[in-house]
MARSE-862247 format. One record per residue: residue number from 1; residue in three letters; x, y, z of N, C-alpha, C in turn. Coordinates in steps of 0.02 Angstrom, whole numbers. Each point is the difference from the previous one (the first is absolute). Example, Ala and Ser with C-alpha at 12.3 -4.5 7.8 and 13.67 -1.06 7.14 Angstrom:
REM MARSE-862247
[1,'ALA',[660,-284,390],[-45,59,0],[45,60,0]]
[2,'SER',[-18,53,-36],[42,59,3],[-39,55,37]]
***
This chain:
REM MARSE-862247
[1,'UNK',[3283,4929,5836],[4,-49,46],[101,-16,-25]]
[2,'UNK',[45,11,50],[59,8,-5],[32,-76,31]]
[3,'UNK',[47,-41,-2],[27,-31,46],[75,-10,-23]]
[4,'UNK',[48,-4,49],[65,-10,-3],[53,-70,23]]
[5,'UNK',[34,-17,-45],[38,-58,-4],[67,14,-2]]
[6,'UNK',[26,-19,67],[60,21,34],[31,-74,-28]]
[7,'UNK',[48,22,-52],[67,-68,-6],[51,34,-4]]
[8,'UNK',[33,50,35],[61,23,16],[33,-58,38]]
[9,'UNK',[58,-12,-18],[38,-67,26],[-7,-48,-22]]
[10,'UNK',[-36,-9,-57],[-26,-60,-20],[35,-13,-85]]
[11,'UNK',[22,-44,-16],[41,-30,-75],[-43,-9,-29]]
[12,'UNK',[7,-5,-61],[-49,-21,-70],[0,-68,13]]
[13,'UNK',[-48,-57,0],[-68,35,-18],[-50,36,34]]
[14,'UNK',[19,5,64],[-55,3,58],[-49,81,-17]]
[15,'UNK',[43,37,-10],[-41,71,-11],[-57,-9,-49]]
[16,'UNK',[30,-35,-68],[-51,-4,-51],[-57,-41,18]]
[17,'UNK',[8,-60,51],[-45,-65,12],[-44,46,47]]
[18,'UNK',[25,37,40],[-39,49,56],[-59,50,-45]]
[19,'UNK',[19,32,-47],[-26,38,-38],[-60,-24,-49]]
[20,'UNK',[22,-64,-15],[-52,-41,-41],[-55,-20,40]]
[21,'UNK',[10,-24,64],[-50,-28,41],[-44,76,15]]
[22,'UNK',[27,40,5],[-29,65,40],[-52,17,-65]]
[23,'UNK',[13,2,-62],[-16,10,-56],[-69,-49,-14]]
[24,'UNK',[13,-65,32],[-55,-48,4],[-51,21,27]]
[25,'UNK',[16,24,54],[-40,17,57],[-55,53,-21]]
[26,'UNK',[36,49,-4],[-59,59,-2],[-10,29,-83]]
[27,'UNK',[20,-44,-36],[-20,7,-92],[1,68,-24]]
[28,'UNK',[-7,47,40],[0,87,-15],[14,42,58]]
[29,'UNK',[2,65,-31],[35,42,57],[69,27,0]]
[30,'UNK',[50,3,60],[60,32,-16],[37,-59,60]]
[31,'UNK',[66,-8,-11],[37,-35,41],[61,25,-11]]
[32,'UNK',[29,4,71],[81,24,7],[34,-36,10]]
[33,'UNK',[63,-17,-28],[32,-52,8],[68,51,16]]
[34,'UNK',[36,-26,58],[64,14,28],[48,-45,3]]
[35,'UNK',[62,3,-54],[57,-25,-15],[52,33,4]]
[36,'UNK',[47,-48,32],[75,55,-8],[59,-24,-48]]
[37,'UNK',[-26,-17,-67],[58,-18,-45],[-31,32,-70]]
[38,'UNK',[54,0,-41],[-34,6,-48],[-18,-55,-42]]
[39,'UNK',[16,-57,-9],[-24,-53,5],[-75,-14,-1]]
[40,'UNK',[19,-3,64],[-105,-11,19],[-20,57,-29]]
[41,'UNK',[-1,64,-7],[-36,59,-29],[-9,-11,-75]]
[42,'UNK',[47,-27,-29],[-22,-18,-63],[-50,-57,-5]]
[43,'UNK',[20,-52,41],[-34,-79,-24],[-66,11,33]]
[44,'UNK',[-15,49,51],[-72,9,30],[-33,51,-63]]
[45,'UNK',[26,38,-19],[-29,58,-63],[-24,-52,-54]]
[46,'UNK',[41,-51,-22],[-10,-39,-55],[-32,-57,7]]
[47,'UNK',[-18,-20,70],[-58,-54,2],[-64,59,29]]
[48,'UNK',[-1,41,16],[-80,50,16],[-19,-6,-71]]
[49,'UNK',[42,47,-50],[-26,10,-76],[-23,-63,-23]]
[50,'UNK',[23,-60,7],[-19,-69,-42],[-66,-9,34]]
[51,'UNK',[-25,10,64],[-69,-1,28],[-34,55,-28]]
[52,'UNK',[2,32,-46],[-40,51,-13],[5,84,63]]
[53,'UNK',[38,5,35],[14,44,26],[42,57,-17]]
[54,'UNK',[0,56,23],[13,66,-16],[64,10,48]]
[55,'UNK',[62,57,-30],[35,0,54],[-4,74,4]]
[56,'UNK',[-38,30,61],[-16,57,15],[78,36,7]]
[57,'UNK',[35,-25,51],[65,48,20],[36,-47,28]]
[58,'UNK',[75,6,-17],[54,-20,51],[13,45,51]]
[59,'UNK',[7,4,49],[33,54,44],[69,-23,42]]
[60,'UNK',[67,25,-21],[46,-23,25],[19,16,76]]
[61,'UNK',[1,-41,48],[2,20,82],[54,-5,26]]
[62,'UNK',[60,27,-40],[58,5,21],[14,-108,11]]
[63,'UNK',[-1,-34,38],[27,-69,18],[-58,-39,-33]]
[64,'UNK',[-33,24,-61],[-55,-48,-19],[-47,58,-50]]
[65,'UNK',[-61,-61,-32],[-38,27,-30],[-69,1,23]]
[66,'UNK',[-51,42,-21],[-68,-16,22],[-41,0,-75]]
[67,'UNK',[-14,-59,-12],[-37,-4,-73],[-87,-7,6]]
[68,'UNK',[-12,58,-31],[-70,5,12],[-25,-28,-67]]
[69,'UNK',[-59,-50,-5],[-26,-27,-66],[-82,17,16]]
[70,'UNK',[-46,9,-49],[-71,-13,2],[-35,-24,-70]]
[71,'UNK',[-47,-20,14],[-42,-20,-44],[-84,7,26]]
[72,'UNK',[-43,31,-51],[-59,22,9],[-54,-53,-16]]
***
C-alpha cells in the first residue's frame, strides 16, 4: 500500500504535520511525500524517523523532492 502526501508549496510545519497525519492513518506500509524545499525534506525525514518509519529513498525531482518512507 502506498499513499502520497503532496506538500509542495507549503512551508514548515505544514509538510511535517501532513506527514504525521498520514502516518497515524495507515500505521504501516509506504508513504511518498512531495516537498519543494531542503528544510521540508530534512524536517519530514526527521519526523518520520521519530515515529519509527524508515527512509527508503529521496529522489531529487528538479523542483523538489520525493521522499519515500516505509514501515513493515
